[in-house]
C-alpha positions in Angstrom: 16.6 61.6 24.9 19.1 60.4 27.4 22.6 61.8 27.2 25.1 59.7 25.2 28.7 59.5 26.4 31.7 57.5 25.4 34.6 56.2 27.4 37.9 57.6 26.3 40.6 55.0 25.8 44.2 55.8 26.3 46.3 55.8 23.0 50.0 56.2 22.3 51.0 57.3 18.8 47.3 56.7 17.8 47.4 53.0 18.9 46.0 51.4 22.1 48.9 50.5 24.5 48.2 46.8 24.1 49.0 46.8 20.4 52.2 48.7 21.1 53.3 46.2 23.7 52.4 43.3 21.4 54.4 44.7 18.5 57.3 45.4 20.9 57.1 41.8 22.2 57.1 40.3 18.7 60.0 42.6 17.5 62.1 41.7 20.6 61.4 38.0 20.1 62.4 38.2 16.5 65.6 40.1 17.4 66.3 37.4 20.1 65.9 34.6 17.5 68.3 36.5 15.1 70.8 37.0 17.9 70.7 33.4 18.9 70.9 32.2 15.3 74.0 34.4 14.6 75.8 33.1 17.6 75.5 36.1 19.9 74.1 34.1 22.8 74.3 36.8 25.5 72.4 39.4 23.4 69.9 36.7 22.3 69.2 35.5 25.9 68.8 39.1 27.1 66.4 39.9 24.3 64.5 36.7 24.9 64.1 37.7 28.6 62.9 41.1 27.6 60.5 39.6 25.2 59.2 37.3 27.9 58.7 40.3 30.3 57.0 42.3 27.5 54.7 39.3 26.9 53.7 39.4 30.6 53.0 43.1 30.4 50.9 42.5 27.2 48.8 39.7 28.9 48.3 41.9 32.0 47.1 44.8 29.8 44.9 42.4 27.8 43.4 41.1 31.0 42.6 44.6 32.3 41.8 46.6 29.3 41.2 43.9 26.6 39.0 45.4 23.9 39.8 43.1 20.9 39.0 39.4 20.7 42.7 38.7 20.3 43.5 40.3 23.6 40.7 38.5 25.4 41.8 35.2 23.9 45.4 35.8 24.9 44.4 36.6 28.5 42.1 33.6 28.7 44.8 31.3 27.3 47.3 32.5 29.8 44.8 32.1 32.7 43.9 28.6 31.5 47.6 27.6 31.2 48.3 28.9 34.7 45.4 26.9 36.1 46.5 23.8 34.3 50.0 24.3 35.7 48.6 24.6 39.2 46.5 21.4 38.6 49.6 19.6 37.3 51.7 20.6 40.3 49.2 19.7 42.9 48.3 16.4 41.2 52.0 15.5 40.9 52.5 16.5 44.6 49.5 14.4 45.8 50.6 11.3 43.8 54.2 11.7 44.9 53.2 11.9 48.6 50.8 8.9 48.1 53.5 6.9 46.3 56.1 7.6 49.0 53.6 6.7 51.8 52.4 3.5 50.0 56.0 2.4 49.4 56.9 2.9 53.1 53.7 1.1 54.2 54.4 -1.8 51.8 57.9 -2.2 53.1 56.5 -2.2 56.7 53.9 -4.8 55.7 56.5 -7.0 54.1 58.7 -6.8 57.2 55.6 -7.7 59.4 54.8 -10.6 57.0 58.3 -12.0 57.6 57.7 -11.6 61.4 54.3 -13.3 61.1 56.0 -16.3 59.3 58.5 -16.6 62.1 55.7 -16.4 64.7 53.7 -19.0 62.9 56.7 -21.3 62.8 57.3 -20.7 66.5 53.6 -21.3 67.3 53.7 -24.6 65.5 56.8 -25.6 67.6 55.1 -24.6 70.8 51.9 -26.4 69.9 54.0 -29.6 69.1 55.7 -29.3 72.4 52.3 -28.8 74.1 53.5 -25.6 75.9 50.1 -24.0 76.5 51.5 -20.8 78.0 53.9 -20.2 75.1 51.1 -21.0 72.6 48.8 -18.3 74.1 51.7 -15.8 74.1 52.6 -16.5 70.5 48.9 -16.4 69.4 48.5 -12.9 71.0 51.7 -11.7 69.4 50.6 -13.2 66.0 47.2 -11.4 66.3 49.0 -8.0 67.0 51.2 -8.6 64.0 48.3 -9.4 61.7 46.4 -6.3 63.0 49.5 -4.2 62.1 49.6 -5.7 58.6 46.0 -4.9 58.2 46.6 -1.4 59.5 49.4 -0.9 56.9 47.1 -2.1 54.1 44.3 0.2 55.2 46.6 3.2 55.5 48.0 2.5 52.0 44.4 2.4 50.6 43.6 5.7 52.4 46.7 7.3 51.0 45.7 6.3 47.4 42.2 7.4 48.0 43.3 10.8 49.3 45.4 11.3 46.2 42.4 10.4 44.0 40.2 12.8 45.9 42.8 15.6 45.7 43.1 15.0 41.9 39.4 15.0 41.4 39.0 18.2 43.4 41.8 19.9 41.4 40.2 18.7 38.2 37.0 20.4 39.1 38.9 23.6 39.6 40.2 23.6 36.0 37.1 22.2 34.3 35.2 24.5 32.1 32.1 26.0 33.4 29.0 24.3 32.1 25.9 26.3 31.4 22.7 24.4 31.9 19.3 25.5 30.9 16.8 25.5 33.8 14.3 22.7 33.8 10.5 23.3 33.9 9.1 24.4 37.1 6.6 22.1 38.8 
């Protein structure tokens, strides 16, 4: 018969440390609520901060030594919330950058469209005057203006597509893992 052994868990006053920290967190939070309700704001805020710090300690202990399902659920909930916060921040950053770039490019395209209108008007005048050299010069300038407008449009599309791709990549990072059964071998 193989030897049987057991891992000894640390206990304080007969309780696992996670339970003690959880009880201390809840008591501190209750005292903070009472302090805030009675109008003692300074004590209430300090107790609220202490409760927050104790909650962080509880989650860290639950993550490392979590034996009960409550501790595992608490650690998983905090991890999930942290990953969602990261997803939200990176998504907001990507769309903010894209929005700023698109707005700048649209303003540039609008300015170029006004310039294109002036060039077209001048080109019509040069064609009416039958000034061939001026017509060619204005046509070349008009082509460059249209190319710059097209470049602004393409850059705006690329900025939006980059934000979509970044959001999709971040969404994959926070998506739950899917377990798939293997298919039949052939």
